[in-house]
N, C-alpha and C positions, 0 to 999 in steps of 0.2 A: 504494500500499499504506500503510494507515494502522494504527498501533498503538493499542490500547485502553488508557487509563492505569488504574493501580490494580488490575490482575489479578494473581493470584498466578502463574499461568503467563504467559510472554510471549504476547500475544493480538494477532493482526493480521488486518485485512480487506483482501483483494486484489480489485479489480474489474478485469476484463479486457475491454477495448473498450466500457466502460460498460453491459455487457450481463450477463456472468457473474460471479458472486460466489464467492469462496473465503475459507475461514478457516485461519489458521496458529496452532498453539498449541505453545509449547516450554517445556520444564522450566527453571526456573532453576537456576543453579549453586549449590546449597546443599550444602556439604560436598564430597565427592570422588566424587559419582555421576556415571554417563555420561549426557550429554545426549541427550534424545529429542525430535523435532520431528514433530508431525502436521499433515497438510493435509487439510482437509475441504471438501467441496462445500456448496452452499446448503442441502441437505437434511440435513445433519449426517453424511453418509456418508464414511468415510475414503478419500481418494484416494491418498495416498502417506504413507510414514513414513520419516523421516531419523534414523538412529540412530548416535552416535558408537561407534567400534570399539575405542578404546584406553582402558583403566581408569587410565592414567597422566596423561592430559592435564589433568584436574582439579586434580591436585597440581602438575604442571609449570608450568602458567599462572600460578601464584601465586609463583613464583620470579623475582625481578628478573633482568633480562638474558636467562635462558632463555626467557621468554615472548615476546621479540622475534624469536626464530628458531623458534618452535614450529611444527610440523606437525600437523595434525588430519586424521583421516579419518572420514568418514561413509558409512555403506551406506544406499542408497536402495531401498525396497521399495513395490510396489504389489500389491494383492490377494495378498499372501503371497509374491509372487515378487520376486527380486532383479532391479532394473532399472538399476542403476549405482552409481557412488560419486563421492563429492564429496571433494576433497583441498584443504585450506585450508593455505597457508604464510605464515606472517608473516615479515617482513623488515625490517631497518632502513631498507632503500631504498624497497621497495613491497610491500604485502600483494597477495596474488593467491590464486585458487582455480582449480579445474579440475573440470569435472563430465563425467564419462566414462559413456556408456551404449552399448548395442549400435548405436544409430543416430547419436548425436551426442557431439560433443566440444567443450565450451566452455570457454573460457579467460577469465576475469575479473580486472581490475586495479583497484585502489583509487587514486583521485586525490584528494588532499586539496586543498581549495579555498582555504585560508588564510581571508581574510575572505569569500570567496564559497562556494558551496555544494559540498559533497564530491561526487564522481561515481565511478561504477563502469562502466568500458567493457567490453563482452562482445564476444569474438571467436570465430568458427568458421572452421577452414581459413584462417587468417590474414586473414579478412575481418570488419570489424566489423559486428556483427548487432544490437547493442543498446547502450543507454546508460541507466544508472540514476542519478537524481539525488536526493540526500538534502536535504531542506529544512532550512535554517539554523536556523529557530527551533524550540526544543523546549519544549513546554508539559507540565507535569506528568510529565516523563519519557517522553512519548509521542512517538515519531519518525514522520515521514511522508515516503513516497518516491514519485516518479513515475518511470515508465519507458517507453521506447519500443524495440520489437524489430521487426526486418525481417520483413516478411510471410513465413510459412513456418517461422519458428523455432518449435521445439517449446514449447508454451505451459507444459508442466509443469516442463521444464527452466529455463525463464525465472523461474517462480515460485519455484522452489527456489533459484536464485541470488539472487534478492531476499530471501528469507528468511535464507540464511546470511550476506548482506552486513550485516544488523543484527545477528543473533544471535551472530555470530563476531567482529564488528568494532566494534559501536558499542552493545551493550547494557549496561545496568546490571542487577545481580542483585537489587537490592531496589526494590520498587515505590515510586513517587513521588520517587526519587533522581534528580536531574536532572543530577548530575556524571557525564558520560560518560567513561568510561576507554578509550581507544583501545588496541589491542593492542600497537602499536609506536610508537617515539618518532618516526616520520617524520610522525605526525600533528602534531607540534609544529615539528620541524625543516623539513618540506616537501622532504625529500630526492627523493621521487617526482617532484617537479616539475622537479628538475634532472637526475636520473639514471634515472628510471623510464620505462616505456613511456608513449607519449603518445597521448591519445585524438583521434579525428577529431570534433570538436565539430560539424560540419556533415554528418556521415555520412548522416543521415536526410532530408535537405532534398529529395532528388529520389527517394527509394524509398519504396514503399508499405510501411506498417508498422502494427504493432498496438501498443496502449497499455495499461498497467496502473496 
């Protein structure tokens, strides 16, 4: 997943298995509006929409200390039908999110890398099914991620997890601003490496998988 720099909306290109291409566009947080994220296919047709449910989130995330413990809920829709919900929970120890749909329940945990790359491990039924890696170098405020998911993982859920990873935890609201403000101070203290859930870095070595 690659972010396009200099766009008014957060804009990303996602390539699945080097074959299928999708585009993500998300509103920047200007003022106190609710955030909306759109996922498009290669033809420009809307595949899914992720919309923030609370009107207070934009206000609360600007309050020091409160933002470290903030919980945000998004409703996911496809073709006008509700297909699930994403809940993001900030924490001093470790940020995490859950994606709940009729058929899938994914849990994702943020792992700060210190001088190495940050990662997000993704679990389903207590089994690790994916790993998202954030490239360390940021150019012109544009972030880049690589991801690997176990074969059979719902691709739409995987792409939505990747989108929320950057938009909720790593984004800046003004184009070309390279100073990334993480949501919690664990980004600086590395408390997740001491007390948080640990990823299995070799989980995909013997499993068939798909890449984003």
